PLY file of the C-alpha trace (Angstrom):
ply
format ascii 1.0
element vertex 232
property float x
property float y
property float z
element edge 231
property int vertex1
property int vertex2
end_header
-0.14 0.14 -0.08
1.29 3.50 -0.98
0.65 6.46 1.19
0.36 9.87 -0.95
0.32 13.18 0.50
-0.73 16.07 -1.87
-0.98 19.77 -0.89
-3.35 22.04 -2.70
-5.55 18.81 -3.52
-9.01 20.83 -3.23
-9.11 22.02 -6.90
-7.06 22.52 -10.15
-3.86 20.68 -10.72
-3.96 19.20 -7.06
-7.39 17.72 -7.65
-6.54 16.32 -10.82
-3.25 14.78 -9.32
-5.36 12.98 -6.75
-7.77 11.42 -9.10
-4.91 10.44 -11.24
-3.31 8.72 -8.54
-6.32 7.38 -6.99
-6.53 3.49 -7.11
-6.57 0.11 -5.28
-3.94 -0.05 -2.33
-3.58 3.73 -2.27
-4.12 6.03 0.67
-4.32 9.39 -0.48
-3.83 12.26 2.22
-5.54 15.33 0.56
-4.35 18.80 2.02
-5.96 22.10 1.57
-7.65 24.88 3.25
-10.95 24.25 1.89
-12.85 21.46 3.61
-15.81 21.34 1.32
-13.73 20.99 -1.91
-11.39 18.37 -0.31
-14.41 16.17 0.56
-15.63 16.49 -2.85
-12.27 15.34 -4.50
-11.93 12.59 -1.71
-15.40 11.18 -2.70
-14.14 10.97 -6.51
-10.97 9.29 -5.45
-12.71 6.90 -3.16
-15.00 6.02 -6.15
-11.71 5.01 -8.09
-10.75 2.36 -5.38
-8.44 4.63 -3.20
-8.59 5.35 0.47
-8.94 9.02 0.65
-8.50 10.87 3.79
-8.77 14.97 4.06
-6.45 17.09 6.16
-7.67 20.70 6.05
-4.66 22.81 6.84
-3.19 26.20 6.01
0.27 24.90 4.80
1.80 28.53 5.25
1.21 28.07 8.87
4.16 26.24 10.71
2.21 25.11 13.66
-0.60 23.89 11.42
1.88 21.85 9.20
3.28 20.26 12.17
-0.13 18.97 13.57
-1.18 17.99 9.86
1.98 15.97 9.56
1.51 14.36 12.97
-2.28 13.60 12.07
-1.00 12.16 8.79
1.35 9.77 10.55
-1.04 8.58 13.05
-3.50 7.90 10.20
-1.45 6.30 7.56
2.40 6.41 8.48
5.28 7.86 6.76
4.31 8.92 3.32
5.79 7.15 0.53
5.05 10.22 -2.11
4.71 13.86 -1.12
3.51 16.29 -3.82
3.93 19.82 -3.13
1.33 21.53 -5.20
-0.23 24.18 -3.02
0.23 27.55 -4.76
-1.38 30.72 -6.09
-0.87 33.46 -8.53
-1.23 37.14 -8.07
-0.47 39.51 -11.05
1.36 42.48 -10.89
4.52 44.63 -12.15
7.28 45.25 -9.87
6.17 48.94 -9.22
2.49 47.61 -8.62
3.41 44.98 -6.40
3.16 45.87 -2.75
5.42 44.22 -0.13
2.74 42.12 1.58
1.65 40.68 -1.88
5.35 39.91 -2.72
5.50 38.05 0.83
2.33 36.44 0.43
3.34 35.09 -2.68
6.44 33.57 -1.42
4.61 32.35 1.59
1.92 30.38 -0.58
4.30 29.13 -3.37
7.71 28.50 -1.54
7.42 28.51 2.36
4.60 26.19 2.37
6.53 23.74 0.27
9.54 24.20 2.79
7.20 23.54 5.65
5.77 20.39 4.41
8.64 18.70 3.07
10.59 19.53 6.18
7.93 18.03 8.14
7.64 14.79 6.10
11.54 14.48 5.19
12.96 13.04 8.55
10.44 9.79 8.14
11.44 9.28 4.49
15.10 9.67 5.35
15.07 7.17 8.26
13.13 4.80 6.08
15.45 5.32 3.08
12.84 5.61 0.42
10.11 8.01 -0.77
9.58 10.48 -3.47
9.09 14.40 -3.27
7.48 16.35 -6.25
7.47 20.19 -6.19
5.22 21.80 -8.61
7.21 24.66 -10.21
6.27 26.44 -13.27
7.37 27.89 -16.53
7.79 30.86 -14.35
10.60 29.04 -12.49
12.96 29.19 -15.65
11.90 32.38 -17.18
10.66 36.20 -16.18
7.03 37.27 -17.29
6.18 41.02 -17.14
3.42 41.54 -14.76
4.08 38.55 -12.68
7.29 39.55 -10.66
6.21 37.86 -7.43
5.23 34.78 -8.91
8.23 34.52 -11.03
10.24 35.19 -8.02
8.34 32.58 -5.82
8.38 29.83 -8.80
12.37 30.36 -9.38
12.56 29.92 -5.30
10.68 26.57 -5.51
13.13 25.09 -8.32
15.86 26.38 -6.18
14.37 24.53 -3.18
13.82 21.40 -4.86
17.26 21.16 -6.51
18.73 21.73 -3.01
16.61 19.03 -1.58
17.58 16.54 -4.65
21.04 17.01 -3.73
20.75 16.60 -0.13
18.82 13.30 -0.12
20.12 11.66 -3.26
22.12 9.18 -1.11
19.16 8.67 1.23
17.25 6.56 -1.22
14.68 9.72 -1.94
13.91 10.73 -5.48
12.98 14.61 -6.03
11.31 16.03 -9.05
9.88 19.28 -9.94
7.16 19.82 -12.57
7.44 22.77 -14.63
4.09 23.41 -16.25
3.01 26.47 -18.40
-0.56 27.67 -18.78
-2.79 25.25 -17.46
-6.61 25.32 -17.49
-7.46 25.84 -13.79
-9.68 28.32 -11.60
-6.55 30.62 -11.61
-7.54 31.50 -15.32
-11.43 31.95 -14.43
-12.73 35.15 -16.31
-10.02 35.60 -18.87
-10.81 36.02 -22.65
-8.42 33.27 -23.79
-9.64 30.12 -25.95
-9.52 26.98 -23.95
-7.39 25.27 -26.50
-4.52 27.53 -25.56
-4.22 25.98 -22.24
-3.14 22.58 -21.28
-5.63 20.40 -19.48
-4.85 19.85 -15.68
-5.21 16.15 -16.49
-2.21 16.03 -18.69
-0.01 17.68 -15.74
-1.54 15.08 -13.37
-0.18 12.20 -15.97
3.25 13.58 -15.80
3.24 13.45 -12.18
1.65 9.89 -12.29
4.64 8.66 -14.43
7.21 10.01 -12.11
5.62 8.58 -9.09
5.11 5.15 -10.68
8.92 4.68 -11.91
11.22 2.34 -10.22
13.21 3.58 -7.17
16.34 3.33 -9.55
15.39 6.36 -11.70
14.43 9.86 -10.76
13.22 12.56 -13.26
14.57 15.56 -11.61
12.61 18.33 -14.01
10.12 18.11 -16.76
8.94 21.12 -18.54
5.34 21.06 -20.20
4.07 23.81 -22.35
0.92 24.43 -24.53
1.44 23.35 -28.09
1.25 26.98 -29.29
3.50 28.19 -26.66
3.44 30.42 -23.55
0.62 32.81 -23.23
0 1
1 2
2 3
3 4
4 5
5 6
6 7
7 8
8 9
9 10
10 11
11 12
12 13
13 14
14 15
15 16
16 17
17 18
18 19
19 20
20 21
21 22
22 23
23 24
24 25
25 26
26 27
27 28
28 29
29 30
30 31
31 32
32 33
33 34
34 35
35 36
36 37
37 38
38 39
39 40
40 41
41 42
42 43
43 44
44 45
45 46
46 47
47 48
48 49
49 50
50 51
51 52
52 53
53 54
54 55
55 56
56 57
57 58
58 59
59 60
60 61
61 62
62 63
63 64
64 65
65 66
66 67
67 68
68 69
69 70
70 71
71 72
72 73
73 74
74 75
75 76
76 77
77 78
78 79
79 80
80 81
81 82
82 83
83 84
84 85
85 86
86 87
87 88
88 89
89 90
90 91
91 92
92 93
93 94
94 95
95 96
96 97
97 98
98 99
99 100
100 101
101 102
102 103
103 104
104 105
105 106
106 107
107 108
108 109
109 110
110 111
111 112
112 113
113 114
114 115
115 116
116 117
117 118
118 119
119 120
120 121
121 122
122 123
123 124
124 125
125 126
126 127
127 128
128 129
129 130
130 131
131 132
132 133
133 134
134 135
135 136
136 137
137 138
138 139
139 140
140 141
141 142
142 143
143 144
144 145
145 146
146 147
147 148
148 149
149 150
150 151
151 152
152 153
153 154
154 155
155 156
156 157
157 158
158 159
159 160
160 161
161 162
162 163
163 164
164 165
165 166
166 167
167 168
168 169
169 170
170 171
171 172
172 173
173 174
174 175
175 176
176 177
177 178
178 179
179 180
180 181
181 182
182 183
183 184
184 185
185 186
186 187
187 188
188 189
189 190
190 191
191 192
192 193
193 194
194 195
195 196
196 197
197 198
198 199
199 200
200 201
201 202
202 203
203 204
204 205
205 206
206 207
207 208
208 209
209 210
210 211
211 212
212 213
213 214
214 215
215 216
216 217
217 218
218 219
219 220
220 221
221 222
222 223
223 224
224 225
225 226
226 227
227 228
228 229
229 230
230 231
């Protein structure tokens, strides 16, 4: 039986990942702030044969993360897979972006992944096995006008993932970063852009599934996915 923790699992890419990984013999620990949406995703995953448990949590809150990790350990043991998917996008140029918005983007996208990984890594290291997947972005490898805080945060996610990879590769832990471009999620609600210019969230989820299901002898360090017609 595999235990899989997914943050930001209440909608969008996180929900798609949960549904893609749902199956017999898997326990999914779904983490996000929105309990109602988590319950909906858990119901779908259960219908696919998984044991789905929800853990409402603000992953930017250190104490809340510590309590969530303890609850996961009590309920399902040390995770076999951790998917750090929680994140958010707030647009704005450098001049337009306030310090509060900048720090919030760093907290939601980077600090959350740092806190959650730090909470679960000791157990994985002691067991000498596990996979950790970070959700970066095309914005991890290039800058975009009008998205200064998000670009800074996603660059930091990639740096965090690369450092964790180097620290843990001798401990039997595989660390990967997904770098998706524009994906059809609620973050894009209200924009006047044709749907076919976006990648479906299910495609990102399938990339994660492929990584998770590889043998422990192989690690996909980074994978970049873009819409067929390029970035928006």
